[in-house]
N, C-alpha and C positions, 0 to 999 in steps of 0.2 A: 481226709486229704483228697485233693483232686486227682491224684495219681494212684490211688489205691486200687489194686487189682484183686487182692484178697482181703476181705474185711469180715470180721466177726462182730456181732451186735448183741447187746443185752437190752431187752425191752421190758419195761415195767408199766403197769397201769392199775387202775382201780375200777372195777366193774360196778355200775350202779343199777343194772337191770335186775328184775325180779328173778330171772332164771339163775343168775350167778350169785344171788343173795348177798350183794355188796361185799365183794372180796377182792383182795389184792391179787394181781396176776403177774408172774415173772416168767420171761421167756429167754431162751438162748437161741440165737440164729447164727449158724456157722457160715463160712464162706461159700458153701455149696447151696445154701438156702434151706438146709434142714433146720426145722424148728422144734424145740422141746419146751415143755412147761415144767418148771422145777421150783423147789423152795430156795435153793442156793445155786447160783450160776457163776461161772468165771471162765475166762479164755486165756490162751497163751500158756507159757511155762508156769506162770503163777497159779494156774488152776490146780495143779497137783497138790499144792499146800493149802490153798484156800478152800477147795472142796472137801479135803480131809477134815479141816477145822470145822467147816460148816456142817458136815455130816455128824460130827461129834456133838456140836453145841446147839444145833437148830432144834426147836420143839414147836408144837402146834400153836401154843398160846404165848409166843414170844412177844414180850413188850418192846417198845421202842428203845428203852434204856438197855435192855438185854441185847437187842440187835446191834446197837451201837457199840456195846462192850465186845460183842463177838467180832464185829468189823475191826475194832482196834486190835484185837488179838491177831487177826489175819494180817493187818497192816504191819504190826510188829514182827511177825514171823517172816513175812515177805521181805521186810527191810533187812533182816538178818541173813536170809538165805539167797536172795537174788542180787547178783552183782550189778545188774543193769536196771534195778527197780526204780520207778519214778519217785520223786521226792514227796509227792502227796497223792491222796485219793480224794476225788470230788464226791461229796456226800449229798444225796437227795432223799427225801422221804416223800412217798406217794401214798396218799390216803384219800378219804372222802372229802377232805378239805382242799385237795389239790396237790400241787407239788411245792414242797418247801426246800429251800436251799440251806444246808447247814454248813458249819465251818469245815474246811478241809481237814483230813486226818493225815497225820505224819507219824512215821515210826518213832517210838519213844527212844530216847538216847540209851545206848547200851554201853555199859562199862565193862571193858575187857581187862582183866588183870594181867599184867606182864609176868610171865613165868620166871621163877628164880632159877638159878643155875642147877639146883638140886632137882627141880621139876622136869628139866629137859632130859629126854631119853634118846638114845641112839636107835637106829632102825633095828640093830641086832637085839637091843634090850626089849623093844616092843614086840619083836617076833620070837623072843626067847631063844635066839640062836647065838651060841657062844662057841668059839673054837678052842 
Protein backbone atom coordinates (compact mmCIF):
# COMPACT_ATOMS: atom_id res chain seq x y z
CA UNK A 1 0.00 0.00 0.00
CA UNK A 2 1.19 3.50 -0.66
CA UNK A 3 -0.05 4.63 2.73
CA UNK A 4 1.46 1.89 4.91
CA UNK A 5 3.33 3.25 7.87
CA UNK A 6 3.86 -0.10 9.57
CA UNK A 7 4.66 -3.05 7.33
CA UNK A 8 5.98 -6.52 8.02
CA UNK A 9 7.68 -8.55 5.32
CA UNK A 10 8.37 -12.20 4.57
CA UNK A 11 11.39 -12.58 2.30
CA UNK A 12 12.45 -15.83 0.69
CA UNK A 13 15.21 -16.78 -1.69
CA UNK A 14 17.51 -19.51 -2.92
CA UNK A 15 21.26 -19.14 -2.49
CA UNK A 16 23.44 -20.50 -5.28
CA UNK A 17 26.85 -19.48 -3.97
CA UNK A 18 29.27 -22.09 -2.68
CA UNK A 19 29.42 -20.66 0.83
CA UNK A 20 25.69 -21.27 1.41
CA UNK A 21 25.76 -24.61 -0.44
CA UNK A 22 22.62 -23.99 -2.49
CA UNK A 23 19.97 -23.66 0.16
CA UNK A 24 16.64 -21.98 0.60
CA UNK A 25 16.60 -18.94 2.86
CA UNK A 26 13.55 -17.50 4.59
CA UNK A 27 13.48 -14.25 6.55
CA UNK A 28 10.98 -12.27 8.57
CA UNK A 29 11.41 -8.50 8.68
CA UNK A 30 9.21 -6.60 11.12
CA UNK A 31 8.00 -3.00 10.97
CA UNK A 32 11.05 -1.84 12.96
CA UNK A 33 13.48 -3.40 10.48
CA UNK A 34 14.53 -6.31 12.69
CA UNK A 35 15.30 -9.35 10.55
CA UNK A 36 15.45 -13.01 11.55
CA UNK A 37 16.13 -16.14 9.55
CA UNK A 38 13.80 -19.03 10.34
CA UNK A 39 12.29 -22.19 8.89
CA UNK A 40 8.70 -21.01 9.37
CA UNK A 41 7.63 -17.35 9.51
CA UNK A 42 4.30 -15.55 9.83
CA UNK A 43 3.04 -12.10 10.81
CA UNK A 44 -0.04 -10.64 12.43
CA UNK A 45 -2.58 -12.38 14.63
CA UNK A 46 -2.43 -15.45 12.39
CA UNK A 47 1.15 -16.07 13.45
CA UNK A 48 0.07 -17.51 16.79
CA UNK A 49 -1.66 -20.42 15.04
CA UNK A 50 0.60 -20.72 11.99
CA UNK A 51 3.86 -20.79 13.94
CA UNK A 52 2.52 -23.41 16.35
CA UNK A 53 1.55 -25.68 13.46
CA UNK A 54 4.83 -24.97 11.69
CA UNK A 55 6.88 -25.79 14.79
CA UNK A 56 5.05 -29.08 15.16
CA UNK A 57 5.18 -30.22 11.51
CA UNK A 58 8.38 -28.73 10.05
CA UNK A 59 11.37 -31.05 9.62
CA UNK A 60 14.78 -30.71 8.00
CA UNK A 61 14.08 -32.84 4.90
CA UNK A 62 10.56 -31.56 4.20
CA UNK A 63 9.41 -32.37 0.65
CA UNK A 64 7.38 -29.92 -1.45
CA UNK A 65 4.29 -32.11 -1.05
CA UNK A 66 4.72 -32.21 2.73
CA UNK A 67 5.25 -28.44 2.85
CA UNK A 68 2.08 -27.84 0.83
CA UNK A 69 0.14 -30.22 3.10
CA UNK A 70 1.47 -28.31 6.14
CA UNK A 71 0.43 -25.02 4.55
CA UNK A 72 -3.07 -26.39 3.87
CA UNK A 73 -3.37 -27.37 7.55
CA UNK A 74 -2.38 -23.81 8.51
CA UNK A 75 -4.87 -22.29 6.06
CA UNK A 76 -7.67 -24.54 7.34
CA UNK A 77 -6.92 -23.68 10.96
CA UNK A 78 -6.76 -19.96 10.26
CA UNK A 79 -10.00 -20.16 8.30
CA UNK A 80 -11.68 -21.67 11.37
CA UNK A 81 -10.17 -19.41 14.02
CA UNK A 82 -9.78 -15.97 12.45
CA UNK A 83 -12.96 -13.99 11.78
CA UNK A 84 -11.23 -11.52 9.46
CA UNK A 85 -9.10 -14.09 7.63
CA UNK A 86 -8.57 -13.47 3.89
CA UNK A 87 -10.30 -15.87 1.53
CA UNK A 88 -7.10 -17.28 0.04
CA UNK A 89 -3.33 -17.55 0.42
CA UNK A 90 -1.02 -16.93 -2.53
CA UNK A 91 1.45 -19.82 -2.85
CA UNK A 92 4.93 -19.54 -4.35
CA UNK A 93 7.79 -22.04 -4.45
CA UNK A 94 11.34 -20.70 -4.51
CA UNK A 95 14.09 -23.16 -5.44
CA UNK A 96 17.07 -23.60 -7.78
CA UNK A 97 14.70 -23.42 -10.78
CA UNK A 98 13.46 -19.98 -9.76
CA UNK A 99 10.05 -18.86 -8.52
CA UNK A 100 6.99 -20.93 -9.38
CA UNK A 101 3.43 -19.72 -8.90
CA UNK A 102 1.06 -22.39 -7.59
CA UNK A 103 -2.69 -22.32 -7.24
CA UNK A 104 -4.02 -20.24 -4.37
CA UNK A 105 -4.97 -22.13 -1.20
CA UNK A 106 -8.39 -21.79 0.35
CA UNK A 107 -9.70 -23.07 3.68
CA UNK A 108 -11.52 -26.36 3.18
CA UNK A 109 -15.24 -26.24 3.80
CA UNK A 110 -16.09 -27.01 7.39
CA UNK A 111 -19.34 -28.71 8.26
CA UNK A 112 -20.72 -27.63 11.60
CA UNK A 113 -23.50 -29.79 12.96
CA UNK A 114 -26.43 -27.89 14.39
CA UNK A 115 -26.86 -28.93 18.05
CA UNK A 116 -30.05 -30.65 19.05
CA UNK A 117 -32.15 -29.43 21.95
CA UNK A 118 -30.66 -32.13 24.21
CA UNK A 119 -27.10 -30.98 23.42
CA UNK A 120 -27.69 -27.40 24.58
CA UNK A 121 -26.72 -26.60 28.15
CA UNK A 122 -27.41 -23.64 30.32
CA UNK A 123 -24.59 -21.66 31.88
CA UNK A 124 -25.52 -23.16 35.26
CA UNK A 125 -25.20 -26.68 33.81
CA UNK A 126 -21.80 -25.93 32.28
CA UNK A 127 -20.50 -24.48 35.54
CA UNK A 128 -22.25 -27.17 37.59
CA UNK A 129 -24.06 -24.52 39.63
CA UNK A 130 -27.52 -25.46 40.79
CA UNK A 131 -29.67 -23.74 43.35
